[in-house]
PAZAPA-4460 file (N, C-alpha, C; in steps of 0.05 Angstrom, whole numbers, plus 32768, in hexadecimal, padded with zeros to 4 digits):
% residues 86
    n_x    n_y    n_z   ca_x   ca_y   ca_z    c_x    c_y    c_z   seq   type   mol
   8011   7FE8   8000   8000   8000   8000   8012   8019   8000     1      R     A
   800A   802D   7FF0   8019   8046   7FEF   800F   8058   8006     2      K     A
   8022   8066   8012   801C   8079   8027   801B   8095   801A     3      L     A
   8003   809C   8011   8001   80B3   7FFF   7FF8   80CD   800E     4      E     A
   8002   80E3   8004   7FFB   80FE   800C   7FF1   810C   7FF3     5      H     A
   7FE3   8123   7FF6   7FDB   8133   7FDF   7FF3   813E   7FCF     6      P     A
   800A   8141   7FDC   8022   814C   7FCE   8039   813A   7FD5     7      D     A
   8051   8141   7FCC   8069   8131   7FCF   8070   812E   7FED     8      R     A
   8078   8116   7FF4   8082   8110   8010   809F   8117   8011     9      V     A
   80A6   8127   8025   80C2   8130   8029   80D0   8122   803F    10      G     A
   80C2   8113   8050   80CF   8106   8067   80BD   80EF   8070    11      W     A
   80CA   80D9   8079   80BB   80C3   8085   80CD   80B6   809A    12      A     A
   80C1   80AD   80B0   80D1   809F   80C4   80BF   808A   80D3    13      C     A
   80CC   8075   80DD   80BE   8061   80EC   80BE   8069   810A    14      F     A
   80AA   805F   8118   80AA   8062   8135   80BF   804F   8141    15      S     A
   80C8   8053   815A   80DD   8043   8165   80D7   8025   8165    16      P     A
   80BD   801D   8168   80B6   8001   8168   80B0   7FF6   814C    17      D     A
   80B1   8008   8137   80AC   8000   811C   808F   7FFC   8115    18      G     A
   807D   8003   8128   8060   7FFF   8124   8052   8013   8112    19      G     A
   805E   802B   8110   8052   803F   80FF   8067   804F   80F0    20      C     A
   805D   805C   80DB   806E   806D   80CA   8062   8088   80CA    21      V     A
   8072   809D   80CD   8069   80B9   80CB   8073   80C4   80B1    22      V     A
   8062   80D1   80A2   806A   80DE   8089   8063   80FC   808B    23      T     A
   8073   810C   807E   806F   8129   807D   8071   8131   8060    24      V     A
   805D   8140   8057   805C   8149   803C   8063   8167   803A    25      S     A
   806D   816F   8022   8073   818B   801E   8059   819C   801D    26      I     A
   8042   818F   801C   8029   819E   801C   8021   81A8   8038    27      D     A
   8031   81A2   804C   802C   81AB   8067   801C   8198   8078    28      G     A
   801B   817E   8071   800D   816A   8080   801F   8153   8088    29      T     A
   8017   8146   809E   8025   812E   80A8   8010   8119   80AC    30      A     A
   8018   8100   80AE   8005   80EA   80B3   8014   80D3   80C0    31      R     A
   8006   80C5   80D2   8010   80AD   80DE   8003   8095   80D1    32      V     A
   8013   8081   80CA   8009   8069   80BC   8010   8050   80CB    33      W     A
   7FFF   803C   80CA   8005   8022   80D5   801A   8015   80C3    34      D     A
   8032   800E   80CD   8048   8004   80BD   8041   7FE9   80B1    35      A     A
   8031   7FD8   80BE   802C   7FBE   80B4   8017   7FBE   809D    36      A     A
   8003   7FCF   80A0   7FED   7FCF   808C   7FEE   7FE6   8078    37      T     A
   7FFC   7FFC   807F   7FFC   8013   806E   7FE3   8024   8071    38      G     A
   7FD2   801D   8084   7FBA   802D   8088   7FC0   8045   8099    39      E     A
   7FB2   805C   8094   7FB7   8074   80A4   7FAD   806F   80C1    40      P     A
   7FBC   8078   80D4   7FB4   8078   80F0   7FA7   8092   80F8    41      V     A
   7FB1   80A8   80EC   7FA6   80C3   80F1   7F9C   80CF   80D7    42      T     A
   7F8B   80E3   80D9   7F85   80F3   80C1   7F9D   8103   80B9    43      P     A
   7F9C   8111   80A3   7FB2   8124   809C   7FB4   8138   80B3    44      L     A
   7FCC   813D   80BC   7FD2   814F   80D2   7FDF   8169   80C6    45      L     A
   7FD2   817F   80CA   7FDC   8198   80BF   7FF3   81A3   80D0    46      A     A
   800A   81A7   80C3   8021   81B4   80D1   801E   81D2   80CE    47      I     A
   8018   81DA   80B5   8015   81F7   80B0   7FFD   81FA   809D    48      R     A
   7FEE   8210   80A1   7FD7   8215   8090   7FDE   8223   8077    49      D     A
   7FF6   8230   8076   7FFE   8240   805F   8013   8232   804F    50      D     A
   8011   8218   804C   8026   8209   803E   8029   8211   8021    51      A     A
   8041   8218   8019   8048   821E   7FFE   805D   8209   7FF6    52      D     A
   8057   81F9   7FE3   8068   81E1   7FDE   8083   81E7   7FD1    53      S     A
   808B   8200   7FCF   80A5   8205   7FC4   80BB   8203   7FD9    54      S     A
   80CD   81F1   7FD5   80E4   81EE   7FE6   80DE   81EA   8004    55      S     A
   80D1   81D5   800A   80C9   81CF   8026   80DE   81BD   8033    56      R     A
   80E5   81C4   804C   80F6   81B3   805D   80E3   81A6   8071    57      R     A
   80E0   818C   8070   80CE   817D   8081   80DD   8167   8091    58      V     A
   80D4   8163   80AA   80E0   814E   80BB   80CA   8143   80CD    59      Y     A
   80CF   812B   80D7   80BC   8120   80EB   80CC   810D   80FD    60      A     A
   80C1   8109   8115   80CD   80F6   8127   80B7   80EB   813A    61      S     A
   80BB   80D4   8145   80A9   80C8   8158   80B7   80C6   8173    62      V     A
   80A9   80CC   8189   80B5   80CA   81A3   80BD   80AE   81A9    63      S     A
   80CF   80AB   81BD   80DA   8090   81C4   80C4   807D   81CC    64      H     A
   80AF   8087   81D9   8099   8075   81E2   8084   8071   81CC    65      D     A
   8088   807F   81B5   8076   807C   819E   805B   808A   81A1    66      G     A
   8058   809A   81B6   803E   80A7   81BB   803B   80C2   81AE    67      R     A
   8050   80CF   81A7   804F   80E9   819B   805F   80EA   8181    68      R     A
   8055   80FB   816F   8062   8100   8155   8067   811E   8153    69      V     A
   807E   8125   814A   8084   8141   8144   808B   8143   8126    70      V     A
   8080   8157   8119   8086   815C   80FD   808C   817A   80FA    71      A     A
   809F   8180   80E9   80A7   819C   80E4   80A5   81A2   80C6    72      T     A
   80A0   81BB   80C1   809F   81C6   80A6   80AA   81E2   80A7    73      L     A
   80C1   81E6   809B   80CE   8201   809A   80CD   8210   80B4    74      D     A
   80D5   8202   80CA   80D8   8210   80E4   80BF   820F   80F5    75      G     A
   80A8   8206   80EA   8090   8203   80FA   808E   81E6   8102    76      T     A
   8089   81E0   811C   8086   81C5   8126   806C   81C1   8134    77      A     A
   8061   81A9   8131   8049   81A1   813F   804E   8186   814C    78      R     A
   8040   8181   8162   8042   8167   8170   8026   815C   8172    79      V     A
   8023   8141   816D   8009   8134   816F   800B   811A   817E    80      W     A
   7FF5   8110   8187   7FF2   80F5   8192   7FF3   80E3   8179    81      D     A
   8004   80CE   817A   8008   80BE   8162   7FF1   80AB   815C    82      S     A
   7FDF   80A7   816F   7FC9   8095   8169   7FAE   80A3   8163    83      T     A
   7FAC   80BD   816C   7F93   80CB   8167   7F96   80E3   8155    84      T     A
   7FAE   80ED   8152   7FB2   8105   8142   7FAC   811F   8151    85      G     A
   7FA5   811D   816B   7F9F   8135   817B   7FB9   8142   8184    86      N     A
***
């Protein structure tokens, strides 16, 4: 299964236990996916509302306990619960 975003994915990483994958797109969204099935765990998570897809620097990481996800886009960072997206 493809882990798709509306625009190009600029970063992806696994959780420490390998159970999920976090992707970040240059369109200003992130998403958590189940690594075994490829199904989304969260809805699209907005990092920035004013995303302009020209030259985006995107990164993501999952906390050591796997409970939180942080994603950044051009200096703006957001943190979410990895299972609910809140």
